[in-house]
C-alpha positions in Angstrom: -36.4 27.3 0.8 -37.2 31.0 1.1 -35.0 33.8 2.3 -35.5 33.7 6.1 -36.9 36.9 7.6 -35.6 37.1 11.2 -38.9 36.5 12.8 -39.0 37.0 16.6 -39.0 33.7 18.3 -42.3 34.7 19.9 -45.5 34.9 17.9 -48.9 36.2 18.7 -52.5 36.2 17.3 -53.7 39.6 16.2 -57.1 40.9 17.1 -57.9 40.1 13.4 -59.9 37.1 14.5 -62.2 39.3 16.5 -62.4 41.6 13.4 -63.5 38.6 11.3 -66.1 37.7 13.9 -67.5 41.2 13.7 -67.8 40.9 10.0 -69.7 37.6 10.3 -72.3 39.3 12.6 -73.0 42.2 10.2 -75.9 41.3 7.9 -76.8 44.8 6.6 -77.1 44.7 2.8 -76.0 48.0 1.4 -75.6 49.7 -2.0 -71.9 50.2 -2.3 -72.2 53.2 -4.7 -74.6 54.9 -2.3 -72.1 54.5 0.5 -69.4 56.2 -1.6 -71.8 59.0 -2.5 -72.3 59.7 1.2 -68.6 60.6 1.6 -67.8 64.3 1.4 -64.2 63.7 2.2 -61.8 60.7 2.1 -62.8 58.1 4.7 -60.7 57.8 7.8 -59.4 54.5 9.2 -62.6 53.7 11.1 -64.7 54.4 8.0 -62.5 52.3 5.8 -62.9 49.4 8.2 -66.7 49.8 8.1 -66.6 50.1 4.3 -64.6 46.9 4.1 -67.2 45.0 6.2 -70.0 46.3 4.1 -68.3 45.3 0.8 -67.6 41.9 2.2 -71.3 41.4 3.1 -72.5 42.9 -0.2 -70.4 40.4 -2.2 -71.4 37.5 0.1 -75.1 38.2 -0.4 -75.3 39.5 -4.0 -72.6 37.8 -6.1 -74.1 35.8 -9.0 -72.7 32.5 -7.5 -72.4 31.7 -3.9 -68.9 32.8 -2.9 -66.6 31.0 -0.4 -66.4 33.2 2.7 -62.9 31.9 3.4 -61.6 32.9 0.0 -63.1 36.3 0.3 -61.5 36.8 3.7 -58.1 35.5 2.6 -58.2 37.6 -0.5 -58.9 40.7 1.5 -56.1 40.1 3.9 -53.7 39.2 1.1 -54.7 42.4 -0.8 -54.1 44.6 2.2 -50.6 43.1 2.8 -49.7 43.3 -0.9 -50.6 46.9 -1.0 -47.8 47.7 1.5 -45.3 47.0 -1.2 -43.2 45.1 1.2 -42.0 41.6 0.0 -41.6 40.4 3.6 -45.2 41.3 4.7 -47.3 38.5 3.2 -50.4 36.4 3.8 -49.6 32.7 4.6 -52.0 30.0 3.5 -51.9 26.8 5.6 -49.2 25.2 3.4 -47.1 28.3 3.4 -47.5 28.6 7.2 -46.4 25.1 7.7 -43.3 25.7 5.5 -42.4 28.8 7.4 -42.6 27.0 10.7 -40.3 24.3 9.4 -37.6 26.8 8.4 -36.3 27.0 11.9 -36.1 23.2 12.4 -33.4 22.7 9.7 -35.3 19.9 7.9 -37.8 19.9 5.0 -38.4 18.3 1.6 -37.4 20.2 -1.5 -34.5 21.0 -3.8 -32.3 23.0 -1.4 -32.6 26.7 -2.3 -32.7 29.9 -0.2 -34.8 32.3 -2.2 -36.0 35.9 -2.0 -38.1 38.2 -4.1 -36.3 40.7 -6.3 -36.9 44.2 -4.8 -35.6 46.2 -7.7 -36.0 45.6 -11.4 -32.9 45.8 -13.7 -34.9 48.0 -16.1 -38.0 50.1 -15.8 -41.2 48.0 -15.8 -39.2 44.8 -15.9 -40.9 41.9 -13.9 -39.7 41.1 -10.4 -38.8 37.4 -10.2 -37.8 35.0 -7.5 -34.0 35.3 -6.8 -31.7 32.6 -5.5 -29.9 33.8 -2.4 -27.9 30.7 -2.2 -28.1 26.9 -2.8 -27.7 24.6 0.2 -24.7 22.3 0.0 -25.2 18.6 -0.8 -28.7 19.2 -2.1 -30.2 18.7 -5.6 -29.9 22.4 -6.4 -26.2 22.5 -5.3 -25.4 19.4 -7.3 -26.9 21.0 -10.4 -24.7 24.0 -10.0 -27.3 26.6 -9.2 -25.6 29.9 -8.1 -26.5 32.9 -5.9 -28.1 35.6 -8.0 -29.8 33.2 -10.4 -33.4 34.2 -11.1 -36.2 31.6 -11.0 -38.6 32.8 -13.7 -40.9 29.8 -13.8 -42.0 27.0 -11.5 -43.5 24.1 -13.4 -44.2 26.6 -16.2 -45.8 29.2 -13.9 -44.4 32.7 -14.1 -42.9 33.7 -10.7 -43.2 37.5 -11.2 -46.7 37.3 -9.6 -45.7 35.0 -6.7 -44.6 36.0 -3.3 -41.5 34.4 -1.9 -43.6 32.3 0.5 -45.9 31.1 -2.3 -42.9 30.2 -4.5 -41.3 28.3 -1.6 -44.5 26.3 -1.1 -44.6 25.4 -4.8 -40.9 24.4 -4.9 -41.3 22.1 -1.9 -43.2 18.9 -1.9 -43.1 15.2 -1.1 -39.8 13.4 -1.3 -39.3 11.7 -4.6 -41.7 14.0 -6.6 -40.4 16.3 -9.4 -40.4 20.0 -9.9 -39.1 21.9 -13.0 -37.5 25.3 -12.5 -36.6 27.8 -15.2 -33.6 29.9 -14.4 -32.1 33.1 -15.8 -28.4 33.8 -15.3 -27.5 37.1 -16.9 -29.1 36.9 -20.4 -28.9 33.1 -20.5 -31.9 30.9 -19.5 -31.9 27.2 -18.7 -34.3 24.7 -17.2 -33.7 22.0 -14.6 -36.1 19.2 -13.5 -35.3 18.3 -9.9 -36.3 15.3 -7.8 -37.3 16.6 -4.4 -35.4 15.1 -1.5 -35.2 15.5 2.3 -33.1 18.5 3.1 -31.2 18.5 6.4 -29.3 21.6 7.2 -26.6 21.7 9.8 -26.3 24.9 11.9 -22.5 25.0 11.7 -19.6 23.4 9.8 -16.2 23.8 11.2 -12.5 22.8 10.8 -9.0 23.6 11.9 -6.9 24.9 9.1 -3.2 24.2 9.6 -0.8 26.9 8.3 3.0 27.5 8.5 2.4 29.9 11.3 -0.1 27.8 13.3 -3.7 26.7 13.4 -6.6 28.8 12.3 -10.2 28.1 13.5 -12.6 28.1 10.6 -16.4 28.2 11.5 -19.1 28.4 8.8 -22.5 29.4 10.1 -25.1 27.9 7.8 -28.3 28.4 9.8 -29.4 30.8 12.5 -31.6 28.5 14.5 -31.9 27.4 18.1 -29.0 24.9 17.7 -26.5 27.5 16.4 -25.5 29.1 19.7 -24.9 25.8 21.7 -23.1 24.4 18.7 -20.9 27.5 18.4 -20.1 27.4 22.1 -18.9 23.8 21.8 -16.8 24.4 18.7 -15.1 27.4 20.3 -14.4 25.5 23.5 -12.8 22.6 21.5 -10.7 25.1 19.4 -9.5 26.9 22.5 -8.4 23.6 24.0 -6.1 23.4 20.9 -4.7 26.8 21.8 -6.2 28.4 18.7 -6.4 32.2 19.0 -7.3 33.2 15.4 -10.8 32.6 14.0 -12.5 33.0 10.6 -16.3 33.0 10.9 -17.9 32.5 7.5 -21.5 33.8 6.9 -21.4 33.8 3.1 -24.5 32.6 1.5 -26.3 32.6 4.8 -29.7 34.3 4.3 -30.7 34.7 8.0 -32.8 33.1 10.6 -33.9 33.8 14.2 -33.2 37.1 15.9 -32.6 35.4 19.2 -30.1 33.0 17.7 -27.9 35.7 16.2 -28.0 37.7 19.4 -26.9 34.7 21.4 -24.1 33.9 19.1 -22.9 37.5 18.9 -22.9 37.6 22.7 -20.2 34.8 22.7 -17.7 37.2 21.1 -18.7 40.5 22.9 -18.6 41.4 26.6 -20.5 44.7 26.7 -22.5 47.1 24.6 -25.4 46.9 22.1 -25.4 44.0 19.7 -28.4 45.2 17.7 -31.5 47.4 18.4 -34.9 47.3 16.8 -37.2 50.2 16.3 -40.9 50.3 15.1 -44.0 52.4 15.4 -45.2 50.2 18.3 -43.1 51.1 21.4 -43.0 47.5 22.3 -40.8 46.9 19.2 -38.1 49.3 20.4 -35.5 47.2 22.1 -31.8 47.1 22.6 -30.1 43.6 22.7 -27.0 44.0 24.8 -24.0 41.7 25.3 -23.4 40.1 28.7 -19.9 40.0 30.3 -19.2 36.3 29.7 -17.0 35.5 26.7 -16.4 32.3 24.8 -13.0 33.5 23.6 -10.8 36.4 24.7 -11.3 39.8 23.1 -7.7 39.7 22.1 -8.2 36.7 19.8 -8.1 37.8 16.2 -11.2 37.4 14.1 -12.3 37.8 10.5 -15.9 37.5 9.2 -16.4 36.5 5.6 -19.4 38.0 3.8 -20.9 38.1 0.3 -24.1 39.1 -1.5 -25.9 36.0 0.0 -25.2 37.2 3.6 -28.5 38.6 4.7 -30.8 39.5 7.6 -29.4 37.7 10.7 -26.0 37.3 9.1 -25.9 41.1 8.6 -26.8 41.6 12.2 -23.8 39.5 13.2 -21.5 41.2 10.6 -22.7 44.7 11.6 -22.2 43.9 15.3 -18.7 42.6 14.8 -17.8 45.6 12.5 -19.2 48.4 14.6 -17.6 47.1 17.8 -14.3 46.5 16.0 -14.4 42.9 17.3 -13.6 41.6 13.8 -12.6 42.7 10.3 -15.1 42.0 7.5 -13.7 40.6 4.3 -15.3 39.6 1.0 -18.2 41.3 -0.8 -21.1 43.6 0.1 -24.0 41.9 1.9 -27.6 41.6 0.7 -29.2 44.5 2.6 -32.2 43.2 4.6 -32.7 45.3 7.7 -36.2 44.6 8.8 -37.8 42.3 11.4 -40.9 40.3 10.8 -43.3 38.7 13.3 -45.5 35.7 12.4 -49.2 35.9 13.3 -51.1 32.6 13.2 -54.8 32.6 12.3 -56.1 29.1 12.7 -54.0 27.0 10.2 -53.1 30.1 8.2 -51.5 33.4 9.2 -49.4 36.3 8.0 -46.0 37.9 8.3 -45.8 41.6 9.0 -42.7 43.8 9.2 -42.9 45.3 12.7 -39.5 46.9 13.1 -36.2 47.8 11.5 -33.0 46.8 13.1 -30.0 49.0 13.7 -26.3 48.1 14.1 -24.5 49.2 17.3 -23.5 52.5 15.6 -27.1 53.2 14.8 -27.3 52.3 11.1 -30.1 50.5 9.3 -28.7 48.6 6.3 -32.0 47.8 4.6 -31.6 47.8 0.7 -28.0 49.1 1.3 -26.1 46.2 2.8 -22.7 46.2 4.5 -19.5 46.9 2.7 -16.7 44.8 4.1 -13.5 46.4 5.4 -11.5 44.5 2.9 -13.2 44.0 -0.5 -12.2 40.8 -2.2 -14.6 40.0 -5.1 -15.4 36.5 -6.1 -14.4 35.7 -9.7 -17.4 36.0 -11.9 -18.2 35.4 -15.6 -19.8 37.8 -18.0 -22.7 36.9 -20.3 -20.5 35.7 -23.1 -18.4 33.6 -20.8 -21.6 32.1 -19.2 -22.8 31.2 -22.7 -19.4 29.5 -23.3 -19.7 27.5 -20.1 -23.2 26.3 -21.2 -21.7 25.4 -24.6 -19.1 23.4 -22.7 -21.7 21.5 -20.7 -23.9 20.9 -23.7 -20.9 19.5 -25.6 -20.2 17.1 -22.7 -16.4 17.5 -22.7 -16.1 17.5 -18.9 -18.4 14.5 -18.5 -16.4 12.5 -21.1 -13.1 13.4 -19.5 -14.3 12.3 -16.0 -15.4 8.9 -17.4 -11.8 8.2 -18.2 -10.3 10.1 -15.3 -12.9 10.1 -12.4 -10.6 11.7 -9.8 -8.1 13.9 -11.7 -5.1 15.3 -9.7 -4.6 19.1 -9.6 -1.9 18.7 -12.3 -4.3 16.7 -14.5 -7.1 19.3 -14.0 -4.7 22.1 -14.9 -3.6 20.3 -18.1 -7.2 19.6 -19.1 -8.4 23.1 -18.4 -5.6 24.5 -20.6 -6.9 22.3 -23.4 -10.5 23.4 -22.8 -9.4 27.1 -22.9 -8.4 26.6 -26.5 -12.0 25.7 -27.4 -14.0 27.8 -25.0 -13.4 31.5 -24.1 -13.4 31.0 -20.3 -10.5 31.7 -17.8 -8.4 28.6 -17.1 -8.8 29.0 -13.3 -12.6 28.9 -13.7 -12.4 25.8 -16.0 -10.1 24.0 -13.4 -12.7 24.6 -10.7 -15.6 23.5 -13.0 -13.7 20.2 -13.6 -13.0 19.7 -9.9 -16.5 20.5 -8.9 -18.0 18.1 -11.4 -15.6 15.4 -10.2 -16.8 15.9 -6.6 -20.5 16.5 -7.3 -21.5 13.2 -5.8 -19.3 13.7 -2.7 -20.1 15.6 0.4 -19.2 19.3 0.0 -15.8 20.5 1.3 -15.9 22.3 4.6 -13.5 24.8 3.1 -11.6 25.3 -0.2 -8.0 26.4 -0.1 -7.6 25.9 -3.9 -10.1 28.3 -5.4 -11.7 30.3 -2.5 -9.8 33.6 -3.0 -11.7 35.3 -0.1 -10.6 32.6 2.3 -7.1 32.7 1.0 -6.9 36.4 1.6 -8.4 36.0 5.1 -5.8 33.5 6.1 -3.0 35.8 4.9 -4.5 38.8 6.7 -5.3 37.2 10.0 -1.7 36.1 10.4 -0.1 39.4 9.1 1.6 42.1 11.2 -1.0 44.6 9.8 -4.0 43.0 11.3 -4.2 44.9 14.5 -3.6 48.2 12.7 -6.3 47.4 10.1 -8.8 46.6 12.9 -8.0 49.9 14.7 -8.4 51.9 11.5 -11.6 50.2 10.4 -14.6 52.6 10.4 -18.0 51.9 11.9 -21.0 51.9 9.6 -22.1 55.3 11.1 -18.6 56.8 10.3 -18.8 55.5 6.7 -22.3 57.0 6.3 -21.2 60.3 7.7 -18.2 60.4 5.3 -20.4 59.6 2.3 -22.9 62.4 3.3 -20.0 64.9 3.6 -18.9 64.3 0.0 
């Protein structure tokens, strides 16, 4: 599944259909070189349009074999969009269009990956591959241990550096029960996995009440920004308030985005006034401020923390930015992805295209595109370097964990700790990571945990902070994104 691009809920058909019709009615055969020779200065937009029509007719009438007009037309549109250098403005063939429309329903057949296109290469002239934003829980990709940041370099042997994210998504998806082989790159290590596609059903929200010594904490993880998210969130908050809960942790980690209307409606549950997000584009119709209404789902005095990471993108960044700039919540975790643009989808018969029509701005007026949002409290997730990743792969290749789980299918925390200490003598990997690997493998066939108090260091920190005496002061002292940007410029 591709990285969702916050399309407006509305769609429209561009006048491009009329443009195509105009091409079809033009039968003048021209000599393209002569047309160029007539120009004494670079053509303007109108002349380029005429030139494009003439070239289309010239190819249609003079190519050595009879060309397919549809392919010529699609190739021209694709070329124009590709020339923008924007990975989110792309042509959508019928299969890709169907996939994109299914993104907002929460159900499709595939392997369970949110993906995006790399926007910057690690080195000069390095290819830009398809990047995993996050795996979806309880899916084939999640069960195989695919991680955010993994690069997909090949799909069934085809290099992905030449593929758009929508084309890659269409190739990864397919009929339930069929197979697809993906080649991944994690750091300097490459590996290949053959998946059996399955039906992917994505819940909008997962939630739980976390009991602590000081009371109950409401934990809400937003998985999808779709039409079901706001009503589900409202129900969850109502149920939690009935339990007298006044502290909430909202988790948007590994959530790559969704519908703009959805994130605005959810944000409005926590805010009583002011701007949630604004959009600005060249077309004045794209300039709009989305404002909060007075009604609240929970009081403004209730404490709130939002968890973020590098997989929090697009709509998740709108929510995080709104909560941060209005000082409704503290952000904790890692810097977000950095996608601050809004796309609209334009159908053309069975096909269509996406076009970036605007950029969005947080309440303090900041666009975070290609920058992301730094949380108020930075808590990095433990990671492995290249040597440690190679050691983990050596561990899996040796089958030590698999053999251990055959004799001890459900090891206790104490048993995991003992086994991890033994593994650390053979493999140069931190013991805590090894413990988690053993536990995750033991639970691979089980439904994913709603939350993880054993190894989730960001959640652990959030629980401590939201119950601390320092919370209110930390919230008051937190800077808006505009203040952070002004401070950085002053240095």
